[in-house]
VOGU-37402 format. One record per residue (C-alpha): residue in three letters; residue number from 1; x, y, z. Coordinates in nm, 4 decimals. Layout:
# VOGU-37402
  code  pos         u         v         w
   ala  NUM         X         Y         Z
...
# end
This chain:
# VOGU-37402
  code  pos         u         v         w
   met    1    2.1178    3.0119    1.3949
   cys    2    2.1625    3.2185    1.0754
   gly    3    2.3622    3.5202    1.0638
   ile    4    2.2413    3.8875    0.9598
   val    5    2.5002    4.1655    0.8682
   gly    6    2.4190    4.5222    0.7346
   phe    7    2.6332    4.8191    0.6521
   val    8    2.5851    5.1939    0.5673
   gly    9    2.8820    5.3895    0.5221
   glu   10    3.1402    5.5580    0.2975
   gln   11    3.3251    5.2314    0.1656
   ala   12    3.1930    4.9560   -0.0564
   ala   13    2.9485    4.7641    0.1122
   ala   14    2.9811    4.4043   -0.0409
   pro   15    3.3416    4.3382    0.1010
   val   16    3.2243    4.4343    0.4645
   leu   17    2.9156    4.2352    0.4441
   leu   18    3.1129    3.9207    0.3187
   asn   19    3.3811    3.9681    0.5939
   gly   20    3.1004    4.0031    0.8453
   leu   21    2.9484    3.6910    0.7143
   ser   22    3.2661    3.5105    0.7367
   arg   23    3.2909    3.5786    1.1075
   leu   24    2.9340    3.4430    1.1678
   glu   25    3.0028    3.1156    0.9758
   tyr   26    3.0146    2.9397    1.3263
   arg   27    2.6346    3.0011    1.3602
   gly   28    2.5466    2.7308    1.1003
   tyr   29    2.4166    2.7847    0.7561
   asp   30    2.3512    2.6292    0.4238
   ser   31    2.3252    2.9093    0.1871
   ala   32    2.4109    3.2865    0.1695
   gly   33    2.3233    3.6237    0.0000
   leu   34    2.3703    3.9737   -0.0283
   cys   35    2.1796    4.2849   -0.1363
   val   36    2.3694    4.6092   -0.2184
   arg   37    2.2486    4.9126   -0.3434
   asp   38    2.4399    5.1996   -0.5185
   gly   39    2.2569    5.5481   -0.4331
   glu   40    1.9354    5.5650   -0.6487
   lys   41    1.9960    5.2663   -0.8508
   pro   42    1.7866    4.9404   -0.7944
   cys   43    1.9032    4.6995   -0.5322
   val   44    2.1214    4.4176   -0.6572
   ile   45    2.0686    4.0687   -0.5040
   val   46    2.3241    3.7876   -0.5228
   lys   47    2.2664    3.4403   -0.3559
   ala   48    2.4615    3.1255   -0.3437
   gln   49    2.3684    2.7610   -0.1826
   gly   50    2.6534    2.6000    0.0233
   arg   51    2.9324    2.7601    0.1972
   leu   52    3.0043    3.1280    0.1916
   ala   53    3.2979    3.0620   -0.0473
   ser   54    3.0518    3.0272   -0.3302
   leu   55    2.9140    3.3607   -0.2723
   ile   56    3.2618    3.5049   -0.2466
   asn   57    3.3398    3.3572   -0.5624
   lys   58    3.0185    3.4697   -0.7279
   thr   59    3.0888    3.8308   -0.6437
   asp   60    3.4495    3.8482   -0.6900
   glu   61    3.5166    3.8920   -0.3157
   gly   62    3.2382    4.1562   -0.3369
   arg   63    3.4208    4.3571   -0.6129
   ala   64    3.1410    4.2928   -0.8425
   leu   65    2.8799    4.4714   -0.6310
   ser   66    2.9095    4.8517   -0.6368
   gly   67    2.7214    5.0518   -0.3495
   lys   68    2.7628    5.1648    0.0002
   val   69    2.4579    5.0184    0.1425
   gly   70    2.3635    4.6733    0.1873
   ile   71    2.2439    4.3566    0.3973
   gly   72    2.3810    4.0054    0.4167
   his   73    2.2503    3.6803    0.5459
   thr   74    2.3645    3.3021    0.6016
   arg   75    2.0436    3.0834    0.6116
   trp   76    1.9935    2.7743    0.8060
   ala   77    1.7005    2.5973    0.6460
   thr   78    1.3703    2.6056    0.8440
   his   79    1.1016    2.6532    0.5797
   gly   80    1.1984    2.5097    0.2501
   glu   81    1.5070    2.3119    0.1388
   pro   82    1.8474    2.4722    0.1117
   ser   83    1.8557    2.6516   -0.2354
   glu   84    1.9092    2.9824   -0.4076
   lys   85    1.5455    3.0633   -0.4318
   asn   86    1.5092    3.0107   -0.0578
   ala   87    1.8215    3.1847    0.0388
   his   88    1.8056    3.5385    0.1696
   pro   89    1.7604    3.8317    0.1054
   his   90    1.3996    3.8094   -0.0065
   thr   91    1.2187    4.0878   -0.2032
   ser   92    0.8696    4.2147   -0.2738
   asp   93    0.7036    4.1553   -0.6167
   asp   94    0.8374    4.4861   -0.7630
   gly   95    1.1417    4.5086   -0.5482
   asn   96    1.0284    4.7856   -0.3465
   val   97    1.1178    4.6098   -0.0115
   val   98    1.4276    4.3729    0.0394
   gly   99    1.4797    4.2049    0.3600
   val  100    1.6654    3.9360    0.5645
   his  101    1.5318    3.7465    0.8730
   asn  102    1.6446    3.5226    1.1566
   gly  103    1.3787    3.3266    1.3723
   ile  104    1.0697    3.1538    1.2690
   ile  105    0.7383    3.3132    1.1815
   glu  106    0.4672    3.0684    1.3325
   asn  107    0.1594    3.2037    1.1353
   tyr  108    0.3349    3.2563    0.8004
   gln  109    0.0718    3.0552    0.6186
   glu  110   -0.2144    3.2513    0.7215
   leu  111   -0.0452    3.5684    0.6371
   lys  112    0.0719    3.4251    0.2998
   ala  113   -0.2967    3.3317    0.2169
   lys  114   -0.3899    3.7027    0.3123
   leu  115   -0.1281    3.8209    0.0747
   gln  116   -0.2152    3.5973   -0.2147
   arg  117   -0.5640    3.7403   -0.1858
   his  118   -0.4217    4.0754   -0.2770
   asp  119   -0.2296    3.9426   -0.5692
   tyr  120    0.1114    3.8879   -0.4085
   gln  121    0.3017    3.6067   -0.5857
   phe  122    0.5604    3.3892   -0.3968
   tyr  123    0.8672    3.2214   -0.5419
   ser  124    1.0111    3.0626   -0.2218
   glu  125    0.8964    2.8291    0.0403
   thr  126    1.0136    3.0705    0.3271
   asp  127    0.8390    3.2352    0.5909
   thr  128    1.0780    3.5323    0.5357
   glu  129    0.9439    3.6054    0.1922
   val  130    0.6066    3.6354    0.3681
   ala  131    0.7284    3.8962    0.6139
   val  132    0.9054    4.1237    0.3579
   lys  133    0.5771    4.1151    0.1282
   leu  134    0.3557    4.1947    0.4386
   ile  135    0.5782    4.4970    0.5100
   asp  136    0.5414    4.6023    0.1440
   tyr  137    0.1587    4.5512    0.1718
   tyr  138    0.1067    4.7828    0.4665
   tyr  139    0.3578    5.0274    0.3306
   lys  140    0.1625    5.0877    0.0248
   lys  141   -0.2129    5.0105    0.1395
   tyr  142   -0.1846    5.2613    0.4026
   asn  143    0.0941    5.5016    0.2613
   leu  144    0.2982    5.4576    0.5714
   gly  145    0.6523    5.5219    0.6344
   pro  146    0.9182    5.2463    0.7073
   val  147    0.8932    5.2448    1.0665
   asp  148    0.4918    5.2372    1.0855
   ala  149    0.4837    4.9640    0.8180
   ile  150    0.7110    4.7505    1.0069
   asn  151    0.5358    4.8152    1.3220
   arg  152    0.2053    4.7050    1.1508
   thr  153    0.3883    4.3943    1.0340
   ile  154    0.5184    4.2894    1.3638
   val  155    0.2040    4.3337    1.5347
   arg  156    0.0456    4.0748    1.2924
   val  157    0.3433    3.8472    1.3189
   arg  158    0.3664    3.5441    1.5761
   gly  159    0.7067    3.3859    1.6358
   ser  160    1.0460    3.5122    1.6624
   tyr  161    1.2278    3.7320    1.4306
   ala  162    1.5330    3.9623    1.3707
   leu  163    1.4651    4.1809    1.0483
   ala  164    1.6897    4.4040    0.8529
   val  165    1.5037    4.5689    0.5685
   met  166    1.5786    4.8154    0.2827
   phe  167    1.3063    5.0301    0.1043
   lys  168    1.3310    5.1512   -0.2561
   asp  169    1.2315    5.5177   -0.1419
   tyr  170    1.5048    5.5218    0.1156
   pro  171    1.8282    5.4429   -0.0442
   asp  172    2.0640    5.5620    0.2334
   glu  173    1.8834    5.3720    0.5207
   ile  174    1.8417    5.0142    0.6613
   tyr  175    1.5514    4.9446    0.9085
   val  176    1.5936    4.6778    1.1748
   ala  177    1.3446    4.5144    1.4167
   arg  178    1.3651    4.2263    1.6481
   lys  179    1.1620    3.9910    1.8928
   asp  180    1.3519    3.7163    2.0559
   ser  181    1.6231    3.6722    1.7937
   pro  182    1.9396    3.8868    1.8698
   leu  183    2.0266    4.1869    1.6701
   ile  184    2.2833    4.4715    1.7502
   val  185    2.3801    4.7826    1.5719
   gly  186    2.7264    4.9241    1.5939
   val  187    2.8288    5.2949    1.5064
   ser  188    3.1676    5.4512    1.4264
   gln  189    3.2130    5.8034    1.3104
   lys  190    3.0740    5.7893    0.9475
   glu  191    2.9637    5.4242    0.9443
   ser  192    2.6829    5.2065    1.0972
   phe  193    2.6894    4.8220    1.1083
   ile  194    2.4165    4.5694    1.1820
   ala  195    2.4718    4.2057    1.2989
   ser  196    2.3058    3.9260    1.4722
   asp  197    2.6393    3.8650    1.6854
   val  198    2.9113    4.0772    1.8072
   pro  199    3.2009    3.9099    1.6071
   ala  200    3.0749    4.0136    1.2731
   ile  201    3.1626    4.3857    1.3437
   leu  202    3.4364    4.3724    1.6055
   gln  203    3.6967    4.4707    1.3346
   tyr  204    3.5154    4.7837    1.2597
   thr  205    3.3647    4.9196    1.5883
   arg  206    3.3238    4.8194    1.9522
   ser  207    3.0301    5.0682    2.0173
   val  208    2.7161    4.8963    1.9882
   tyr  209    2.3351    4.9113    2.0735
   tyr  210    2.1383    4.6161    2.1600
   leu  211    1.7797    4.6234    2.0354
   asp  212    1.5209    4.5058    2.2845
   asn  213    1.1945    4.3282    2.1988
   leu  214    0.9507    4.4984    1.9654
   glu  215    1.1945    4.7685    1.8959
   ile  216    1.2855    4.9203    1.5460
   ala  217    1.5771    5.1171    1.4534
   lys  218    1.6597    5.3238    1.1505
   val  219    2.0284    5.2987    1.0473
   arg  220    2.2139    5.5682    0.8593
   ala  221    2.5734    5.6241    0.8137
   gly  222    2.7116    5.6927    1.1707
   glu  223    2.3706    5.7483    1.3021
   val  224    2.0879    5.5251    1.4667
   val  225    1.7464    5.6288    1.5781
   phe  226    1.5330    5.3772    1.7853
   tyr  227    1.1592    5.3432    1.7860
   asn  228    0.9120    5.1721    2.0100
   leu  229    0.5995    4.9804    1.8830
   asp  230    0.3958    5.3105    1.8751
   gly  231    0.6450    5.4703    1.6488
   asp  232    0.7824    5.7135    1.9106
   glu  233    1.1618    5.7602    1.9440
   val  234    1.3322    5.5940    2.2251
   ser  235    1.6823    5.6597    2.3689
   lys  236    1.9283    5.3472    2.4129
   glu  237    2.2646    5.3234    2.5844
   cys  238    2.5583    5.2497    2.3731
   val  239    2.7670    4.9536    2.5139
   glu  240    3.1365    4.9383    2.4518
   ile  241    3.2374    4.5690    2.3991
   ala  242    3.5515    4.4728    2.5893
   trp  243    3.6492    4.1998    2.3401
   asp  244    3.8947    4.2954    2.0692
   ala  245    3.9153    4.1795    1.7010
   glu  246    4.2136    3.9371    1.7728
   ala  247    3.9723    3.7480    2.0437
   ala  248    3.7724    3.6159    1.7668
   glu  249    4.0822    3.4995    1.5497
   lys  250    4.2489    3.1749    1.5576
   gly  251    4.5784    3.3053    1.6833
   gly  252    4.7827    3.0534    1.5325
   phe  253    4.5467    2.7377    1.5985
   glu  254    4.4496    2.5114    1.3357
   his  255    4.0733    2.5418    1.4716
   phe  256    3.9008    2.7929    1.6870
   met  257    3.8087    2.4862    1.9198
   met  258    4.1628    2.4050    1.9935
   lys  259    4.2274    2.7716    2.0621
   glu  260    3.9260    2.7797    2.2783
   ile  261    4.0381    2.4585    2.4810
   his  262    4.3624    2.6414    2.5621
   glu  263    4.1955    2.9610    2.6567
   gln  264    4.0113    2.7770    2.9340
   pro  265    4.2597    2.8631    3.2119
   glu  266    4.2287    3.2268    3.1342
   ala  267    3.8619    3.2210    3.1119
   val  268    3.8261    3.0424    3.4284
   glu  269    4.0623    3.2654    3.6158
   lys  270    3.8921    3.5830    3.5101
   thr  271    3.5587    3.4380    3.6184
   ile  272    3.7138    3.3218    3.9604
   arg  273    3.8685    3.6676    4.0091
   ser  274    3.5282    3.8360    3.9463
   ala  275    3.3664    3.6476    4.2353
   ile  276    3.6313    3.6657    4.4975
   thr  277    3.7609    3.9738    4.6875
   glu  278    4.1271    4.0698    4.7511
   glu  279    4.0940    3.9138    5.0871
   gly  280    4.0053    3.5583    4.9484
   lys  281    3.6321    3.5791    5.0188
   ile  282    3.3433    3.4641    4.7957
   asn  283    3.1574    3.7806    4.7200
   leu  284    2.8353    3.7917    4.4844
   glu  285    2.7799    4.1646    4.5263
   ala  286    2.8327    4.2207    4.1436
   val  287    2.5461    3.9652    4.0882
   gly  288    2.3516    4.1566    4.3301
   met  289    2.2340    3.8710    4.5520
   thr  290    2.2468    3.9419    4.9232
   ala  291    2.3349    3.6880    5.2130
   glu  292    1.9746    3.7440    5.3095
   glu  293    1.8297    3.6640    4.9676
   leu  294    2.0552    3.3609    4.9583
   gln  295    1.9599    3.2264    5.3155
   gln  296    1.5761    3.2381    5.2077
   ile  297    1.6226    2.9877    4.9092
   ser  298    1.4442    2.6664    4.9566
   gln  299    1.4590    2.5099    4.6301
   ile  300    1.6502    2.5662    4.3013
   tyr  301    1.5645    2.5002    3.9380
   ile  302    1.8506    2.5018    3.6904
   val  303    1.7106    2.5672    3.3441
   ala  304    1.9404    2.5087    3.0397
   cys  305    2.0053    2.3263    2.7106
   gly  306    2.3029    2.1275    2.5887
   ser  307    2.6304    2.1535    2.7509
   ala  308    2.4828    2.4413    2.9926
   ser  309    2.2387    2.1654    3.1416
   his  310    2.5479    1.9471    3.2011
   val  311    2.6814    2.2428    3.4105
   gly  312    2.3682    2.2152    3.5885
   tyr  313    2.3808    1.8699    3.6548
   ala  314    2.7286    1.8857    3.8057
   ala  315    2.6145    2.1927    4.0081
   gln  316    2.3052    1.9703    4.1415
   tyr  317    2.5635    1.7331    4.3247
   ile  318    2.7598    2.0129    4.4587
   ile  319    2.4869    2.2353    4.5710
   glu  320    2.2815    1.9658    4.7398
   ser  321    2.5841    1.8295    4.9211
   met  322    2.7399    2.1759    5.0176
   ala  323    2.4492    2.3892    5.0907
   lys  324    2.1805    2.1116    5.1656
   val  325    1.9281    2.2998    4.9207
   pro  326    1.7388    2.0571    4.6891
   val  327    1.8006    2.1172    4.3164
   arg  328    1.6071    2.0125    3.9968
   val  329    1.7847    2.0459    3.6511
   glu  330    1.5512    2.1199    3.3838
   tyr  331    1.5901    2.0922    3.0090
   ala  332    1.4481    2.4281    2.8902
   ser  333    1.2801    2.2958    2.6257
   glu  334    1.0791    2.0764    2.8558
   phe  335    1.0590    2.3341    3.1504
   arg  336    0.8786    2.6013    2.9360
   tyr  337    0.5739    2.3475    2.8748
   arg  338    0.5747    2.1796    3.1989
   glu  339    0.2506    2.2527    3.4291
   met  340    0.4381    2.2259    3.7609
   pro  341    0.4083    2.4033    4.1035
   phe  342    0.6844    2.5829    4.2412
   ala  343    0.8109    2.5814    4.5791
   glu  344    0.8113    2.8980    4.7837
   his  345    1.1314    3.1006    4.8028
   ser  346    1.2578    2.9210    4.5014
   leu  347    1.5268    3.0485    4.2743
   ala  348    1.5459    2.9566    3.9065
   ile  349    1.9164    2.9665    3.7660
   ile  350    1.9193    3.0211    3.3856
   ile  351    2.2452    2.9124    3.2154
   ser  352    2.3008    3.0280    2.8433
   gln  353    2.6443    3.1187    2.6780
   ser  354    2.4857    3.3463    2.4234
   gly  355    2.2173    3.4780    2.6569
   glu  356    1.9711    3.4363    2.3584
   thr  357    1.8988    3.0710    2.3508
   ala  358    1.5230    3.0580    2.2685
   asp  359    1.3823    2.7683    2.4836
   thr  360    1.6161    2.8942    2.7770
   leu  361    1.4860    3.2440    2.7451
   glu  362    1.1212    3.1350    2.7325
   gly  363    1.2124    2.9382    3.0627
   leu  364    1.3306    3.2369    3.2264
   arg  365    0.9980    3.4253    3.1462
   lys  366    0.8000    3.1168    3.2694
   ala  367    0.9846    3.1211    3.6040
   lys  368    0.9397    3.5010    3.6368
   arg  369    0.5422    3.4795    3.5451
   ser  370    0.5401    3.2149    3.8174
   gly  371    0.7001    3.4760    4.0682
   val  372    1.0180    3.2809    4.1123
   lys  373    1.3320    3.4796    4.1403
   thr  374    1.6062    3.4230    3.8476
   leu  375    1.9721    3.4298    3.8335
   ala  376    2.1106    3.4310    3.4779
   ile  377    2.4570    3.2705    3.4183
   val  378    2.5536    3.4250    3.0691
   asn  379    2.8709    3.5079    2.8663
   val  380    2.7227    3.8099    2.6708
   val  381    2.6734    4.1456    2.8096
   gly  382    2.3470    4.3052    2.7327
   ser  383    2.2071    3.9829    2.5968
   thr  384    1.8211    3.9348    2.6361
   ile  385    1.8426    3.6680    2.9133
   ala  386    2.0970    3.8994    3.0959
   arg  387    1.8537    4.2122    3.0773
   glu  388    1.5539    4.0107    3.1772
   ala  389    1.6716    3.8050    3.4842
   asp  390    1.6645    3.9500    3.8262
   his  391    2.0364    3.8841    3.8794
   val  392    2.3003    3.8258    3.6413
   phe  393    2.6387    3.6468    3.6820
   tyr  394    2.8715    3.7091    3.3862
   thr  395    3.1098    3.4535    3.2663
   leu  396    3.4362    3.6029    3.1492
   ala  397    3.5135    3.3579    2.8655
   gly  398    3.5302    3.6265    2.5882
   pro  399    3.4016    3.5481    2.2321
   glu  400    3.3436    3.1632    2.1590
   ile  401    3.3564    3.0901    1.7961
   ala  402    3.3527    2.7008    1.7766
   val  403    3.0109    2.5583    1.7750
   ala  404    3.1079    2.2964    2.0438
   thr  405    3.1706    2.4853    2.3576
   thr  406    3.4538    2.4496    2.5704
   lys  407    3.5638    2.7708    2.7671
   ala  408    3.2177    2.8965    2.7972
   tyr  409    3.1277    2.5521    2.9504
   ser  410    3.4195    2.5768    3.1991
   ala  411    3.3488    2.9330    3.3038
   gln  412    2.9903    2.8353    3.3739
   leu  413    3.1076    2.5675    3.6256
   ile  414    3.3082    2.8223    3.8086
   ala  415    3.0024    3.0414    3.8273
   met  416    2.8157    2.7608    3.9752
   tyr  417    3.1034    2.7013    4.2353
   ala  418    3.1079    3.0432    4.3567
   phe  419    2.7220    3.0477    4.3811
   ala  420    2.7333    2.7225    4.5766
   met  421    2.9932    2.8585    4.8107
   ala  422    2.8056    3.1790    4.8520
   leu  423    2.4819    2.9827    4.9287
   ser  424    2.6646    2.7440    5.1680
   gln  425    2.8006    3.0335    5.3692
   ala  426    2.4645    3.2188    5.3827
   lys  427    2.2912    2.8816    5.4875
   gly  428    2.5689    2.8253    5.7618
   thr  429    2.6266    2.4632    5.6200
   val  430    2.9924    2.5074    5.5577
   asp  431    3.2380    2.6732    5.8234
   glu  432    3.4583    2.9485    5.7476
   ala  433    3.7651    2.7319    5.7346
   arg  434    3.6374    2.4905    5.4872
   val  435    3.5319    2.7866    5.2604
   ala  436    3.8730    2.9284    5.2826
   ala  437    4.0198    2.6028    5.1785
   leu  438    3.7791    2.5619    4.8882
   val  439    3.8700    2.9161    4.7704
   glu  440    4.2425    2.8285    4.8033
   glu  441    4.1801    2.5447    4.5774
   leu  442    3.9611    2.7221    4.3330
   leu  443    4.2411    2.9779    4.2604
   leu  444    4.4667    2.6660    4.1596
   ile  445    4.2391    2.5525    3.9078
   pro  446    4.3593    2.7476    3.6035
   asp  447    4.7272    2.6261    3.6411
   lys  448    4.6170    2.2819    3.6944
   met  449    4.4063    2.3132    3.3638
   arg  450    4.7235    2.3997    3.2071
   lys  451    4.8830    2.0965    3.3440
   val  452    4.6334    1.8793    3.1775
   leu  453    4.6829    2.0356    2.8414
   glu  454    5.0355    1.9444    2.8665
   asp  455    4.9192    1.5845    2.8027
   lys  456    4.7453    1.6421    2.4695
   glu  457    4.9938    1.4321    2.2654
   arg  458    4.9032    1.1094    2.4502
   ile  459    4.5426    1.1729    2.3891
   gln  460    4.5819    1.2555    2.0175
   trp  461    4.7702    0.9134    1.9953
   phe  462    4.4823    0.7349    2.1556
   ala  463    4.2191    0.9263    1.9662
   ala  464    4.3856    0.7958    1.6384
   lys  465    4.3210    0.4440    1.7563
   phe  466    3.9483    0.5018    1.7741
   ala  467    3.8750    0.7264    1.4831
   ala  468    3.6888    0.4726    1.3047
   ala  469    3.4590    0.3803    1.5820
   lys  470    3.0858    0.3450    1.5459
   asp  471    2.9887    0.3395    1.9167
   ile  472    3.1626    0.4659    2.2208
   phe  473    3.0075    0.4718    2.5974
   phe  474    3.0862    0.7024    2.8941
   val  475    3.0309    0.5886    3.2489
   gly  476    3.0598    0.7619    3.5910
   arg  477    2.8733    0.8122    3.9108
   gly  478    2.7977    1.1515    4.0763
   ile  479    2.9714    1.4534    3.9338
   asp  480    3.1469    1.2031    3.7221
   tyr  481    2.8455    1.1248    3.5389
   ala  482    2.7627    1.4747    3.4618
   val  483    3.1195    1.5057    3.3192
   cys  484    3.0537    1.1797    3.0993
   met  485    2.7416    1.3613    2.9660
   glu  486    2.9533    1.6672    2.8338
   gly  487    3.2107    1.4305    2.7065
   ser  488    2.9703    1.2194    2.5052
   leu  489    2.7957    1.5356    2.3635
   lys  490    3.1519    1.6620    2.2475
   leu  491    3.2075    1.3475    2.0614
   lys  492    2.8813    1.3439    1.9055
   glu  493    2.8894    1.6942    1.8138
   ile  494    3.1999    1.6945    1.6011
   ser  495    3.3138    1.3411    1.5211
   tyr  496    2.9525    1.2119    1.4305
   ile  497    3.0121    0.9202    1.6371
   his  498    2.7404    0.7649    1.8216
   ser  499    2.8001    0.7852    2.1936
   glu  500    2.6030    0.7728    2.5193
   ala  501    2.6660    0.8489    2.8763
   tyr  502    2.5319    0.6330    3.1542
   gly  503    2.5385    0.6386    3.5294
   ala  504    2.7752    0.3353    3.5766
   gly  505    2.5459    0.1743    3.8122
   glu  506    2.2779    0.1642    3.5447
   leu  507    2.4744   -0.0450    3.3053
   lys  508    2.3340   -0.3707    3.4270
   his  509    1.9798   -0.2534    3.3879
   gly  510    1.9894   -0.2960    3.0081
   thr  511    2.2752   -0.1058    2.8559
   ile  512    2.5513   -0.3657    2.9098
   ser  513    2.3926   -0.5868    2.6482
   leu  514    2.5338   -0.3352    2.3946
   ile  515    2.8846   -0.4134    2.4884
   glu  516    3.0516   -0.6066    2.2165
   asp  517    3.4222   -0.6955    2.1503
   gly  518    3.6448   -0.4022    2.1129
   ile  519    3.3834   -0.1316    2.1803
   leu  520    3.5539    0.1493    2.3824
   thr  521    3.3860    0.2409    2.7147
   ile  522    3.5389    0.5634    2.9036
   gly  523    3.5078    0.5786    3.2726
   val  524    3.5416    0.8980    3.4559
   leu  525    3.6726    0.8147    3.8000
   thr  526    3.7483    1.1524    4.0116
   gln  527    3.5169    1.0965    4.3069
   gly  528    3.7162    0.8926    4.5686
   ala  529    3.4049    0.7746    4.7582
   leu  530    3.2605    0.6361    4.4381
   leu  531    3.5779    0.5012    4.2688
   glu  532    3.5537    0.1336    4.3637
   lys  533    3.2056    0.1301    4.2560
   thr  534    3.2630    0.2706    3.9082
   met  535    3.5684    0.0461    3.8721
   ser  536    3.3695   -0.2702    3.9502
   asn  537    3.1092   -0.1615    3.6782
   met  538    3.3955   -0.1126    3.4218
   val  539    3.5223   -0.4546    3.4858
   glu  540    3.1798   -0.5777    3.3967
   val  541    3.2276   -0.4238    3.0798
   arg  542    3.5846   -0.5690    3.0320
   ser  543    3.4468   -0.8966    3.0897
   arg  544    3.2221   -0.8718    2.7966
   gly  545    3.5060   -0.7833    2.5548
   gly  546    3.4826   -0.4127    2.5877
   tyr  547    3.7788   -0.1835    2.5781
   leu  548    3.8419    0.0430    2.8732
   ala  549    3.9922    0.3710    2.9117
   gly  550    3.9705    0.5884    3.2345
   val  551    3.9986    0.9612    3.3335
   thr  552    4.1052    0.9918    3.6828
   met  553    4.2954    1.2185    3.9339
   gly  554    4.6730    1.1644    4.0251
   gly  555    4.6897    0.9323    4.3339
   tyr  556    4.4227    0.6804    4.1750
   tyr  557    4.6833    0.4622    4.0102
   lys  558    4.4687    0.1430    4.0755
   val  559    4.2226    0.2689    3.7773
   glu  560    4.5569    0.1410    3.5497
   asp  561    4.4739   -0.2288    3.6793
   thr  562    4.1375   -0.2046    3.5112
   ala  563    4.1759    0.0489    3.2148
   ala  564    4.3881   -0.0242    2.9201
   phe  565    4.4536    0.3636    2.8810
   thr  566    4.4376    0.5995    3.1604
   met  567    4.4267    0.9940    3.1446
   tyr  568    4.5412    1.1708    3.4510
   val  569    4.4429    1.5230    3.5757
   pro  570    4.5966    1.6804    3.8826
   lys  571    4.4412    1.6137    4.2301
   thr  572    4.1832    1.8868    4.3368
   asp  573    3.8720    1.8746    4.5626
   pro  574    3.6248    1.6468    4.4373
   tyr  575    3.3587    1.9367    4.4024
   phe  576    3.5923    2.0895    4.1399
   ala  577    3.6851    1.7731    3.9572
   ala  578    3.4670    1.8279    3.6544
   ser  579    3.6683    2.1519    3.5628
   leu  580    3.9742    1.9260    3.5148
   ala  581    3.8253    1.5942    3.4006
   val  582    3.6472    1.7322    3.1226
   ile  583    3.9518    1.8658    2.9285
   pro  584    4.0796    1.5121    2.8224
   leu  585    3.7279    1.4454    2.6927
   gln  586    3.7219    1.7697    2.4973
   leu  587    4.0821    1.6846    2.3356
   leu  588    3.9510    1.3338    2.2647
   ala  589    3.6696    1.4505    2.0674
   tyr  590    3.8864    1.7279    1.8989
   tyr  591    4.1525    1.4791    1.7752
   val  592    3.9040    1.2152    1.6744
   ala  593    3.7197    1.4572    1.4473
   val  594    4.0508    1.5847    1.2983
   ala  595    4.1699    1.2407    1.2325
   lys  596    3.8488    1.1853    1.0308
   gly  597    3.9005    1.5084    0.8376
   leu  598    3.5811    1.6761    0.9697
   asp  599    3.5003    2.0524    0.9960
   val  600    3.5709    2.0742    1.3614
   asp  601    3.4393    2.4484    1.4140
   lys  602    3.1177    2.3949    1.2062
   pro  603    2.9794    2.0652    1.2521
   arg  604    2.6998    1.9585    1.0218
   asn  605    2.3481    2.0653    1.0987
   leu  606    2.4452    2.2386    1.4047
   ala  607    2.4426    2.6211    1.5084
   lys  608    2.6268    2.8086    1.7917
   ser  609    2.3324    3.0074    1.9062
   val  610    1.9986    2.8126    1.8900
   thr  611    1.7694    3.1236    1.8693
   val  612    1.4594    2.9260    1.7280
   glu  613    1.2537    2.6752    1.9015
# end
């Protein structure tokens, strides 16, 4: 949530900042602002409510602001309504300190009361203004330098934050600090860049440093120095980002979401290849998990939020069936607060696209405190979850810009397939011939995904028929139920249509009372052993006036006898069906949202990376 950018260099800062903010729009925001400084002159702050276009117009695309140092921010309201006064950057009473902030400061009211006793005045309702003025307070009261003033502040602050701060007395520098909210510093020969996510700076540099928790950095043109909480300098490794700037562009597609739907075969193929040897064997050596470690696992907890949790539900069916190991899927927001015993030799699998999801990160930390081994499945190299987990399986999806995940979800599924197969081999629950057949089928998934995408025009036609729907239901059993949950979420996220996913057998336990004439119910039917059961549930819906659509595999043509509209995917092993069945549902959600004229990539009230609780 929210976006931070910063720049120190030899060119005008404002256009660079605006360009960076535009590449962070996917994170969700309701206002934006800049602070730019020209040498020894005072900082100039400009803010605007609404979309970034308002700020761009207000600053004449940045040309109205002179200066080569600056910070910018897109705000997603938490404390205080969306407005110019609550927008960042915020400043101390005399302009001595200016800053932007992502995260939530939990004890801001207590700190605000302290500052008011020392004659500080407040113009906004935000916790960020409190943080900026607390830095100013320590800077002046104890005659400290910027690093020590920030250190004093973060010791007093409870909550999460990524801070970028400018000081009146240090016109050529920006200071940054973080705890639980992502922040990176990029460097080129004579310029430095600050951002809350990689796409903001890809156009300028691919050499970045990831700040760790409770670290501070002093950023100058082409130079960055890092400090720990004691104020001592620390060394950090520079990471080269493999993505190029074009990977974060639309590439001729109308929306990022459609581009990323079409990028799924490539993302899946790369992720498959990372886990399979040239001889066609599953290999988790890069993940760092040995066969001996896998063999000892007695219980698995999958901890995730949103779409990542739906990956977990699909994986639960696969792991329990294939490897005979019990699996519990836990919403991270609930898991982190549960008082629960952990089985001996447990493994917690932590799934997050960004590697920064706040609840998921805390779930990881809870597992580690409890002595549970952790495996992270993340897409962002160097992210906090990746750094803190015992083992990491990187999905190779590349940058995902649209808020509604598609290719990251699909790459996560592949990672879980590979893990399930490796676990089954280690446990001896699947013989070598069966594993070889599964690997062979897995390698075919990318081409089969491309085949599904060829049917998108039919789905577009069908979507137009239901763009005005108020309620849509999804039903399935087993892995199909997990797919239904993801399909329902996609529809809700970007089309704003109320939809729910149900285990098909649960319809008669209350839900079927909601069925009325013409209400669309979509059945997912890829699991042959459960096909007849789900079809009988769909017939119950039809008999009550519901309109039926089906997603099924080639060969299951009897679905057409029940459903009025059927979407087919190529036949594959039932374990891998989710990878294909989800694509028609992604396309359906996309085309419904387009038909309604909605902002597909940036749906209301949502953010790409949920880095606050």
